[in-house]
C-alpha positions in Angstrom: 71.6 87.7 101.2 67.8 87.2 101.2 65.6 87.5 104.3 63.7 84.3 104.8 60.1 84.1 106.0 59.4 81.1 108.2 56.3 79.6 109.8 55.9 76.9 112.4 59.6 76.1 112.8 60.7 74.7 116.1 62.8 76.6 118.6 65.7 74.3 117.9 65.4 75.0 114.1 65.5 78.7 114.8 68.6 78.4 117.0 70.5 76.3 114.4 69.5 78.1 111.2 69.3 81.7 112.3 70.3 82.5 115.9 73.6 80.7 116.0 74.8 82.0 112.6 73.4 85.5 113.3 71.0 85.7 110.4 67.9 88.0 110.4 64.6 86.2 109.8 60.9 87.1 109.6 58.4 84.9 111.5 55.1 85.0 109.7 52.9 84.1 112.6 54.8 83.9 115.8 52.6 86.7 117.3 49.6 84.4 117.0 50.3 83.6 120.7 49.5 87.2 121.7 46.0 88.4 122.5 47.2 91.7 120.9 47.2 90.3 117.4 44.6 92.1 115.3 43.4 94.1 118.3 45.8 97.0 118.5 44.6 99.5 115.9 44.7 103.3 115.9 41.0 103.3 116.8 41.5 100.9 119.7 44.3 103.1 121.1 42.4 106.3 120.8 39.3 104.7 122.4 41.2 103.2 125.3 44.2 105.5 125.8 43.4 108.7 124.0 44.5 111.0 126.8 47.8 109.2 127.6 50.6 111.7 127.0 53.9 111.4 125.2 56.7 114.0 124.9 58.6 114.1 121.6 61.2 116.8 120.7 60.0 119.1 123.5 56.3 118.8 122.6 53.7 116.9 124.5 51.0 115.0 122.7 48.0 112.9 123.8 47.8 109.5 122.1 44.8 110.7 120.1 47.0 113.5 118.8 49.8 111.1 118.1 47.6 109.0 115.8 46.2 112.2 114.2 49.8 113.1 113.4 50.8 109.7 111.9 47.5 109.3 109.9 48.2 112.7 108.3 51.8 112.0 107.7 53.2 112.0 104.2 56.5 111.3 102.6 56.9 115.1 101.9 55.8 116.1 105.4 56.4 113.1 107.7 55.3 113.0 111.4 58.0 112.8 114.0 59.6 109.3 114.2 59.8 107.3 116.2 56.9 108.1 118.5 57.7 105.6 121.2 56.3 104.5 124.5 57.9 102.3 127.2 55.2 99.7 127.6 56.3 98.7 131.1 56.1 102.2 132.5 53.8 104.1 130.2 51.3 101.5 129.1 51.5 98.6 131.6 47.9 97.6 130.8 49.2 96.2 127.5 51.5 93.7 129.0 48.9 90.9 129.4 48.1 91.3 125.7 51.7 90.5 124.6 52.4 87.4 126.6 54.5 85.3 126.4 56.7 88.2 125.4 59.4 85.8 124.1 57.0 84.5 121.5 58.3 81.0 122.4 61.4 81.8 120.3 63.4 84.5 122.2 64.7 82.0 124.7 66.6 82.2 127.0 66.4 86.0 127.7 68.3 87.0 130.8 66.7 90.5 130.6 63.5 88.8 131.7 65.0 87.4 134.9 64.0 88.9 138.2 67.6 89.9 138.8 67.7 92.2 135.8 64.1 93.5 136.4 65.1 94.6 139.9 68.1 96.5 138.7 69.5 98.7 136.0 69.2 96.3 133.1 65.4 95.6 133.0 64.4 94.8 129.4 62.8 97.7 127.6 59.6 96.7 125.9 58.6 99.5 123.6 55.6 100.5 121.5 56.6 102.2 118.2 54.1 104.3 116.3 54.9 105.8 112.9 53.4 107.3 109.8 54.2 107.2 106.0 57.6 108.7 105.4 58.7 108.2 109.0 62.2 106.7 109.2 64.7 105.9 111.8 67.1 108.9 111.7 70.2 106.9 111.1 71.6 103.5 110.2 72.7 101.8 113.4 73.7 98.9 115.5 71.6 98.3 118.7 73.5 99.4 121.7 74.9 96.8 124.1 74.9 94.2 121.3 71.4 93.1 122.2 69.2 91.1 119.9 66.1 92.9 118.7 62.7 91.4 118.2 60.2 93.6 116.4 56.5 92.6 115.9 54.5 94.5 113.5 50.9 94.8 114.8 49.5 97.3 112.3 50.6 98.6 109.0 53.7 97.9 106.9 57.3 98.9 107.6 60.3 98.6 105.3 63.5 97.4 106.9 67.1 97.7 105.6 69.8 95.4 107.0 73.4 94.8 105.9 75.2 91.5 106.0 77.9 91.3 108.6 81.4 92.3 107.7 80.5 95.5 105.9 81.4 97.9 108.7 84.2 99.5 106.7 81.7 100.4 104.0 79.2 102.0 106.4 81.4 104.7 108.0 80.7 104.2 111.7 81.0 107.5 113.6 84.3 108.0 115.4 82.7 109.1 118.6 79.7 106.8 118.4 80.7 103.6 116.5 77.1 102.2 116.8 75.9 104.8 114.3 76.7 105.3 110.6 77.5 108.7 109.1 75.8 107.7 105.9 72.2 108.7 105.2 71.2 105.5 103.5 68.0 107.0 102.2 69.9 109.8 100.3 73.6 108.6 100.3 76.3 111.0 99.4 78.7 108.9 97.3 81.2 111.6 97.0 81.6 112.0 100.7 81.2 108.2 101.4 82.5 106.5 98.2 83.0 103.0 99.8 79.3 102.9 100.5 78.8 102.1 96.8 80.1 98.6 97.5 77.7 98.0 100.4 74.8 95.6 99.8 71.7 96.7 101.6 68.9 94.2 101.9 65.4 95.8 101.8 62.2 94.0 102.8 58.8 94.7 104.2 57.3 93.5 107.5 53.5 93.4 107.7 50.8 92.9 110.3 51.4 89.9 112.5 54.9 89.4 111.4 58.0 89.4 113.7 61.5 90.4 112.7 64.5 89.0 114.5 67.6 91.2 114.2 70.7 89.5 115.7 73.2 91.6 117.5 75.9 93.2 115.4 73.5 93.7 112.4 73.4 97.2 110.9 69.8 98.2 110.2 67.2 101.0 109.8 63.5 101.2 109.2 61.0 103.2 107.2 57.2 103.4 107.7 55.2 102.8 104.5 51.9 103.3 106.2 50.6 104.1 109.7 52.4 101.5 111.7 52.2 100.1 115.3 54.9 97.7 116.5 56.2 96.2 119.7 60.0 95.8 120.2 62.0 94.1 122.9 65.6 93.1 123.5 67.3 89.8 124.2 70.5 88.9 126.1 72.0 85.5 126.9 75.3 83.7 126.8 75.8 84.3 123.1 75.9 88.1 123.3 77.0 88.4 126.9 80.7 89.2 126.2 80.1 92.1 123.7 77.2 93.3 126.0 79.6 93.6 128.9 82.2 95.4 126.8 79.6 97.9 125.8 78.7 98.4 129.5 82.3 99.2 130.2 82.6 101.5 127.2 79.5 103.5 128.0 80.1 103.7 131.7 83.8 104.6 131.4 82.6 107.8 129.9 80.7 108.5 133.1 83.6 107.7 135.4 85.6 104.6 136.2 84.0 104.0 139.6 80.6 103.7 138.1 82.0 101.6 135.3 83.4 99.1 137.8 80.0 99.0 139.6 77.9 98.5 136.5 80.4 96.1 135.0 80.3 93.9 138.1 76.5 94.2 138.2 76.2 93.1 134.6 78.6 90.1 135.2 76.6 88.9 138.2 73.3 89.4 136.4 74.5 87.3 133.5 75.7 84.6 135.8 72.3 84.5 137.4 70.6 84.6 134.1 72.7 81.6 133.0 71.4 79.6 135.9 67.8 80.3 134.7 68.2 78.6 131.4 
């Protein structure tokens, strides 16, 4: 498996060649439609939102302190990762700079419908900030079988993905099957011998590039430099059924009544989203 980099393909070509077969792909210049491209640097954030606060692992940082952390991060002593803001609630001023959010490729996206925005399933649009050595703490699948779109605005990040069908080699946790027990950065082959047969695919995503990760794809990330990226999720008819199953599985843990309520809500929301295509 090799991750392709594409430029100026049509939406129909994306659907046929990547979305339908569930293949990750890097768009080289999809973010050119955003005003944010080339604008959102550490200096820009410190100048405009230096006092905006973020709490991570029980500690509160201003945005200026966040960028001081990541700019002094090293592989030996990495800054906390990920340092993450919900753009919709924490930095709503950024929203006009990242429109159209769908990049003209993530269509349709039921999470962007007014029905979902009014209720429980509004799409999370997040700003990720990291420093050298910062890595996602575990190999994982995205919850609710949502497609992930990650646009790198500043710096370089290394991603690792695994071709579908390798779940048995990745040791999903018994109590959380969306997470792997294997530390892919320092794998213990004695404890997880089948991982030797897994085929991780490593590649770098740089400034202005956008990575599409289809639902059901195991992945993780590692910051090579100071990095700033924007991520959002996508839901439509293709991943609706596994999404709804996840809703039930998660909510069942909180009580059957709530599971029934949220399951019905998700079903109705998907039906309405389907009418918006």
